[in-house]
C-alpha positions in Angstrom: 0.0 0.0 0.0 1.5 3.3 -1.1 1.8 6.2 1.4 0.0 9.4 0.2 2.3 12.2 -0.8 2.6 15.0 1.7 2.1 18.5 0.6 4.9 20.6 2.0 5.4 24.3 1.9 9.0 25.7 2.0 9.0 29.4 2.8 12.0 31.2 1.5 14.1 30.3 -1.6 17.6 31.1 -0.3 20.2 28.4 -0.2 18.6 26.8 2.9 15.2 26.8 1.4 16.5 25.4 -1.9 18.4 22.7 -0.1 15.3 21.6 1.9 13.0 21.7 -1.1 15.4 19.6 -3.3 15.9 17.1 -0.5 12.2 16.8 0.1 11.4 16.5 -3.6 13.9 13.7 -4.0 12.8 11.8 -0.9 11.7 8.2 -1.3 8.3 9.5 0.0 8.1 11.8 -3.1 6.7 14.8 -1.3 4.9 17.5 -3.3 6.8 20.6 -2.6 5.8 24.3 -3.0 8.7 26.7 -2.7 7.6 30.3 -1.8 9.8 33.3 -2.3 8.9 36.9 -1.7 11.5 38.2 -4.2 11.4 37.8 -7.9 14.9 36.3 -7.8 15.9 33.0 -6.2 18.9 32.8 -3.9 18.1 34.9 -0.9 21.2 36.8 0.2 23.4 34.9 -2.4 21.7 35.9 -5.6 22.2 37.7 -8.9 21.0 41.3 -9.5 20.8 43.5 -12.6 21.9 47.1 -12.6 21.5 49.9 -15.1 24.9 51.2 -16.3 26.0 53.9 -18.8 26.5 52.5 -22.3 30.1 53.6 -22.1 30.7 51.3 -19.1 29.7 48.0 -20.6 29.9 46.4 -24.0 26.7 44.4 -23.5 24.2 47.3 -23.4 22.7 49.4 -20.6 22.4 46.7 -17.9 24.8 44.4 -16.1 24.1 41.3 -14.2 26.3 40.8 -11.2 26.0 39.2 -7.7 24.6 41.0 -4.7 27.9 40.1 -3.0 31.1 38.2 -3.7 31.3 34.7 -2.1 34.2 32.3 -1.5 33.3 28.6 -1.0 35.7 26.1 0.5 36.6 22.6 -0.6 35.3 21.6 2.8 31.7 22.6 1.8 30.8 19.0 1.1 27.0 19.3 1.3 26.9 22.4 -0.9 29.0 20.7 -3.6 26.9 17.5 -3.4 23.7 19.6 -3.8 25.1 21.4 -6.8 25.8 18.0 -8.5 22.4 16.7 -7.6 20.6 19.5 -9.4 22.9 19.2 -12.4 25.5 21.9 -11.8 29.1 20.8 -12.3 31.4 22.4 -9.6 34.4 21.9 -11.8 32.9 24.1 -14.6 31.2 26.7 -12.4 33.8 27.2 -9.7 37.5 28.3 -10.0 39.4 26.1 -7.6 42.4 27.8 -6.0 44.9 26.6 -3.3 44.5 28.1 0.1 46.1 31.6 0.0 46.3 35.0 1.6 48.2 37.3 -0.8 48.4 41.0 -0.9 49.5 43.3 -3.7 53.3 43.4 -4.2 54.8 46.3 -2.3 51.7 47.0 -0.2 53.2 45.8 3.1 51.3 42.6 3.1 52.3 38.9 2.8 52.2 36.2 0.2 51.0 32.9 1.7 49.9 30.2 -0.6 49.7 26.4 -0.1 51.1 24.3 -2.9 49.2 21.2 -4.1 50.8 18.7 -1.8 49.1 16.2 0.6 48.1 17.6 4.0 49.8 18.6 6.2 52.8 19.1 3.9 50.9 21.8 2.0 50.7 24.0 5.1 54.3 23.3 6.0 55.5 24.3 2.5 53.2 27.4 2.5 54.7 28.4 5.9 58.3 27.8 4.7 57.8 29.8 1.4 55.7 32.6 2.9 56.9 36.1 2.0 56.5 39.0 4.3 56.5 37.0 7.6 59.4 37.0 10.0 60.8 34.0 11.7 58.8 34.9 14.8 55.6 35.1 12.8 56.2 31.7 11.2 57.0 30.1 14.6 53.9 31.6 16.1 51.7 30.3 13.2 53.2 26.8 13.5 52.7 26.8 17.3 49.1 27.8 16.9 48.4 25.1 14.3 50.0 22.4 16.4 48.2 23.5 19.6 44.8 23.6 17.8 45.3 20.1 16.4 46.3 18.8 19.9 43.1 20.3 21.4 41.0 18.7 18.7 40.0 22.2 17.6 37.9 22.4 20.7 37.7 24.9 23.6 36.4 24.1 27.0 34.9 27.6 27.2 34.3 29.8 24.2 36.0 33.2 24.1 36.7 35.8 21.4 39.1 35.2 18.6 41.3 38.0 19.9 41.5 36.4 23.3 42.4 33.0 21.7 45.2 34.6 19.6 46.6 36.4 22.7 46.6 33.1 24.6 48.8 31.5 21.9 51.1 34.5 21.6 50.3 35.3 18.0 52.4 38.2 16.7 50.8 41.5 15.9 51.8 41.3 12.2 50.4 37.7 11.8 47.2 38.8 13.5 46.8 41.8 11.3 47.6 40.2 8.0 46.4 36.6 8.4 44.2 35.8 11.4 42.0 39.0 11.4 41.2 38.9 7.6 40.4 35.1 7.9 38.2 35.7 10.9 36.3 38.6 9.3 35.9 36.8 6.0 34.7 33.6 7.6 32.5 34.9 10.5 31.7 38.4 9.3 32.4 39.5 12.9 35.5 41.4 14.1 38.0 39.2 16.1 37.3 41.1 19.3 33.7 40.0 19.2 33.9 36.8 17.2 33.5 33.3 18.6 36.8 31.5 18.9 35.1 28.1 18.9 33.3 28.7 15.6 36.6 30.1 14.1 38.4 26.9 15.1 35.6 24.8 13.5 36.2 26.6 10.2 40.0 26.1 10.5 39.4 22.4 11.5 37.5 21.7 8.3 40.0 23.6 6.1 43.5 23.8 7.6 43.0 20.7 9.7 41.6 18.5 6.9 42.9 17.1 3.7 44.5 19.5 1.2 41.5 19.7 -1.1 39.3 20.8 1.8 41.3 24.0 2.2 41.0 25.0 -1.5 39.2 28.2 -2.2 36.3 28.0 -4.7 35.3 31.2 -6.6 32.1 31.3 -8.6 32.6 31.6 -12.3 28.8 32.1 -12.9 26.1 34.3 -11.5 25.2 33.1 -8.0 21.6 32.4 -9.0 22.9 30.1 -11.7 25.3 28.4 -9.3 22.5 26.6 -7.5 19.0 28.3 -7.0 17.8 28.3 -10.7 18.8 24.7 -11.2 17.2 23.8 -7.9 14.0 25.3 -9.1 14.1 23.2 -12.3 14.8 20.1 -10.2 11.8 20.8 -7.9 9.5 21.4 -10.9 10.6 18.2 -12.6 9.8 16.3 -9.4 6.2 17.6 -9.5 6.7 20.6 -7.2 6.3 24.3 -7.9 8.2 27.5 -7.2 6.2 30.7 -6.6 8.2 33.9 -6.9 7.0 37.3 -5.7 4.8 35.6 -3.1 4.8 37.1 0.4 3.5 35.0 3.2 1.0 36.9 5.3 0.1 34.3 7.9 0.7 30.8 9.1 -2.0 29.1 11.2 -3.0 25.7 12.3 -5.9 24.1 10.5 -6.6 20.7 12.1 -3.7 18.4 11.4 -2.5 20.7 8.6 -1.0 24.2 8.3 -2.7 27.0 6.4 -0.3 29.3 4.5 -1.9 32.6 3.5 0.0 34.6 0.8 -0.7 37.8 -0.9 -2.3 35.8 -3.7 -3.9 32.7 -2.2 -4.5 30.4 0.7 -3.3 26.8 0.8 -3.3 23.9 3.3 -0.1 21.9 3.8 0.8 18.8 5.8 4.1 20.3 6.9 6.0 23.6 6.6 9.7 24.5 6.5 10.4 28.1 7.3 13.6 29.0 5.5 13.6 32.8 6.0 15.9 34.9 8.1 15.3 34.4 11.8 13.5 37.8 12.3 11.1 37.0 9.5 10.5 33.5 11.0 9.8 35.1 14.4 7.1 37.2 12.9 5.4 34.2 11.4 5.6 32.2 14.6 5.2 34.9 17.2 1.6 34.0 18.0 2.2 30.3 17.8 5.3 29.4 19.8 8.2 30.8 21.8 10.4 32.9 19.4 13.0 34.1 22.0 16.0 32.6 20.3 14.8 33.8 16.8 14.6 37.3 18.1 17.9 37.1 20.0 20.3 37.7 17.1 22.2 40.8 16.2 23.4 41.3 12.7 26.4 42.4 10.7 26.4 44.0 7.2 28.5 43.0 4.2 29.2 45.6 1.5 30.4 45.0 -2.0 31.7 47.8 -4.1 31.8 47.1 -7.9 34.1 49.3 -10.0 34.1 49.1 -13.8 37.2 49.9 -15.7 38.5 49.4 -19.3 38.5 45.7 -20.3 42.3 45.8 -20.4 42.5 46.2 -16.6 43.3 43.0 -14.8 45.0 41.9 -11.6 47.9 39.4 -11.1 45.5 37.1 -9.2 41.8 36.4 -9.3 41.5 37.8 -5.8 43.8 39.5 -3.3 43.7 40.8 0.3 43.9 44.5 1.0 45.2 46.4 4.1 42.6 48.7 5.5 43.4 52.3 6.3 40.2 53.8 7.7 41.7 57.3 8.2 42.2 57.6 4.5 38.8 56.0 3.6 40.6 52.8 2.4 38.0 50.3 3.6 38.6 47.5 1.1 39.5 44.1 2.6 39.5 41.9 -0.5 39.4 42.6 -4.2 38.2 40.2 -6.9 39.0 40.5 -10.5 35.7 39.4 -12.0 37.2 39.2 -15.5 39.3 36.3 -14.4 36.2 34.5 -13.3 33.9 35.5 -16.2 35.4 36.8 -19.4 32.3 38.9 -20.1 33.1 40.9 -17.0 36.7 41.9 -18.0 37.6 45.2 -16.2 35.1 44.7 -13.4 36.6 44.6 -9.9 34.6 43.7 -6.8 35.8 45.0 -3.4 34.4 43.4 -0.3 33.9 44.9 3.1 32.8 42.5 5.8 31.3 43.8 9.1 31.0 47.1 7.2 28.7 49.3 9.4 31.3 52.0 9.8 32.3 52.0 6.2 28.9 52.9 4.8 28.2 55.7 7.2 29.3 58.5 4.9 27.4 57.3 1.9 28.1 55.3 -1.2 29.9 58.1 -3.2 32.5 58.7 -0.6 33.0 55.0 0.0 33.6 54.4 -3.7 36.0 57.3 -4.0 38.1 56.0 -1.1 38.2 52.5 -2.4 39.1 53.6 -5.9 42.0 55.6 -4.4 43.0 52.6 -2.3 43.2 50.4 -5.4 45.2 53.0 -7.3 47.6 53.3 -4.5 48.2 49.6 -3.7 48.4 48.4 -7.3 50.3 51.5 -8.4 47.9 52.1 -11.2 46.6 55.7 -11.2 43.8 54.9 -13.6 42.1 52.8 -10.9 41.3 56.0 -9.1 38.8 56.8 -11.9 36.4 54.0 -12.5 33.9 54.4 -15.4 31.0 53.2 -13.2 30.5 52.1 -9.6 27.8 50.2 -7.7 27.5 49.6 -4.0 25.4 46.8 -2.7 25.1 46.6 1.1 23.3 43.8 2.8 22.6 45.4 6.2 21.6 42.0 7.7 24.0 39.8 5.8 24.8 37.5 8.6 24.2 37.1 12.3 27.0 38.4 14.6 28.9 35.2 15.4 29.7 35.9 19.0 31.0 33.6 21.7 28.6 31.0 23.2 25.8 32.3 21.0 22.5 30.5 21.6 21.1 29.2 18.3 17.8 27.4 17.7 17.5 23.8 16.5 15.6 22.9 13.3 12.5 22.2 15.4 10.2 25.1 15.8 8.4 23.6 18.8 5.3 23.0 16.7 4.3 19.7 15.2 4.7 19.9 11.4 6.8 23.1 11.3 10.6 23.2 10.9 13.2 25.9 10.7 16.0 26.1 8.1 18.7 28.7 7.8 22.4 29.4 8.4 21.5 30.6 11.9 20.3 27.2 13.3 22.5 25.1 15.6 25.8 24.4 13.9 29.5 24.6 14.6 29.7 26.8 11.5 29.1 30.6 11.1 26.6 32.0 8.6 27.9 30.5 5.3 26.4 28.9 2.2 27.4 25.5 3.6 25.7 26.1 7.0 22.5 27.1 5.1 22.6 24.0 2.9 23.3 21.8 5.9 20.4 23.3 7.8 18.0 22.8 4.9 19.1 19.1 4.6 18.6 18.6 8.3 15.2 20.1 8.3 14.2 17.9 5.4 15.6 14.8 7.2 13.7 15.5 10.4 10.5 16.1 8.4 11.0 12.9 6.4 11.1 10.8 9.6 7.7 11.9 10.8 
């Protein structure tokens, strides 16, 4: 006797929602999934957007498609890579795989640290030996930290800030400034003085502490919406489900053994619901139904990306490089990506990323772009970089939760029968990343499937 298919609503088509919807669509129980998304574009905070640009700034017309932020994936992101393959996206074709590196422009006062393609841990030993810009004391401090972290099993008895952890292990000021702090801000989007050391160690465990390929850095070659969300939507539709864009959820209420989902367009009853929205949105949907204290307990950090368009002949020596901040000069850039080396149609487009960027955006976009353009011109010794043809600033004010020590995070269970949560904010040893979002979506689907 066959089991009737469950009708399941997944609310939110970010990477967590796409993950949950795909997993449920491919379940042996063959659930009928409806994926709701308030936006007209799939992907949540990791999506593609289209901007109007002057005709002189692009060869392809008066619009340009780019991402709402620049992302780096790691080789350790197993579930994300598995999900991409599942929906028909080839990671080898859509991601540029680079060895672990932290490299600054030559002559900028930074370092050149790059792991060769050797088996672990030889790749790190070789990277440390060959590193340029680090003193003997810096290298010994880094080796000491790595050995101690491995000996501890990458675990702390009590969580503390990353700054405190680095002080405990006598990390040098230069090593902290040029390696640990940029890694912390990039991975956790939280300054080291406020960031969770335990979560930071978890990221290092699965990258530095794992096999060499796990530490590789993966840069998207295609628009973020094409990297996973669009193919996920096709997969869901082919499995008999549906995707509804531009569909705001107004109310969630119990209706007997089912859940009634009221949108701006219609009302439908479902056997189960996965809420894959940001936690504050989930709290609004659930506030009259269950305790939402944990959902409302997060604070948030912004991420800002400044796109600068130059002549197509402009290119950097590497696909991406780290930058030294100088806030007094308005030089807020932390990392710069040469989009032309990732996608040939974007030759001359640079993307500068500012994590935990609240202070940077305070004076407005025009001043921010001017300072960053001057920063690029100075560090790369190319005066023309001070005068981009076109600029665009995209600031996600609630890009991630602030990943602070001993932060209380909710489980996938909402406390209500038939309702689950999915998002990068749920219980995990990872910060807010694409991988933690995908993991959470998979876990919500797994728990729902067992009921």
